[in-house]
C-alpha positions in Angstrom: 0.3 14.2 3.8 -2.6 16.6 3.1 -6.1 15.4 2.4 -7.3 15.2 -1.2 -10.0 17.8 -1.6 -12.9 17.8 -4.1 -12.7 14.0 -4.7 -16.4 14.0 -4.2 -16.7 15.6 -7.6 -15.7 12.2 -8.9 -17.3 9.9 -6.3 -20.7 11.6 -6.8 -20.7 10.3 -10.3 -18.6 7.1 -9.9 -19.2 6.0 -6.3 -16.7 3.1 -6.6 -13.8 5.3 -7.9 -10.4 4.9 -6.3 -7.2 6.7 -7.1 -5.8 3.4 -8.3 -8.3 3.6 -11.2 -5.9 6.0 -12.9 -5.1 4.3 -16.2 -3.0 6.8 -18.1 -1.4 10.2 -17.6 -2.5 12.7 -20.3 -0.3 15.6 -19.3 2.0 17.1 -16.7 2.3 20.8 -16.4 4.7 22.4 -14.0 4.6 26.2 -13.2 5.3 28.4 -10.3 5.7 25.5 -7.8 2.4 24.0 -8.9 1.9 20.7 -10.7 -1.2 20.0 -12.8 -1.6 16.3 -13.8 -4.5 15.3 -16.1 -5.3 11.6 -15.8 -7.4 9.2 -17.9 -9.3 7.0 -15.5 -11.4 3.9 -16.0 -13.4 1.9 -13.4 -12.1 -1.6 -12.9 -14.6 -4.4 -13.1 -11.8 -6.9 -12.9 -8.0 -6.6 -13.1 -7.7 -8.9 -16.1 -7.4 -6.8 -19.3 -7.5 -3.5 -17.6 -7.4 -0.8 -18.9 -9.8 -1.7 -21.7 -9.5 0.6 -24.7 -12.9 -0.5 -25.9 -14.6 1.1 -22.8 -15.0 4.7 -21.9 -12.4 6.7 -19.9 -13.0 9.9 -18.0 -10.5 12.7 -17.2 -9.4 13.8 -13.8 -7.4 17.0 -13.2 -5.3 17.2 -10.0 -3.4 20.3 -8.9 -0.6 20.0 -6.4 0.3 23.4 -4.9 3.4 24.8 -3.3 5.7 22.0 -4.4 9.3 22.7 -3.5 10.9 19.5 -4.8 9.7 17.2 -7.5 11.0 13.9 -8.9 9.2 11.8 -11.5 10.5 8.4 -12.3 9.1 6.3 -15.2 10.4 2.7 -15.3 9.7 -0.1 -17.7 9.2 -0.3 -21.4 5.3 -0.4 -21.7 2.8 2.4 -21.5 3.0 4.7 -18.5 
């Protein structure tokens, strides 16, 4: 697996940020073997009641390049 580049753009602002802080997917865009995913993230102070819609979210854009095969599977009945 390749290293995630430019994550310091997030951690310079939110030093405690982790990829697991992704709360919602705003959009998925597939074109020419590239996938752009825009996420809403929110730092976790505790797991209970997270994500908290009364607190701020920030957007993270991630581009995955040269993808030859893609499968996205959403399970469950709640928000994804």
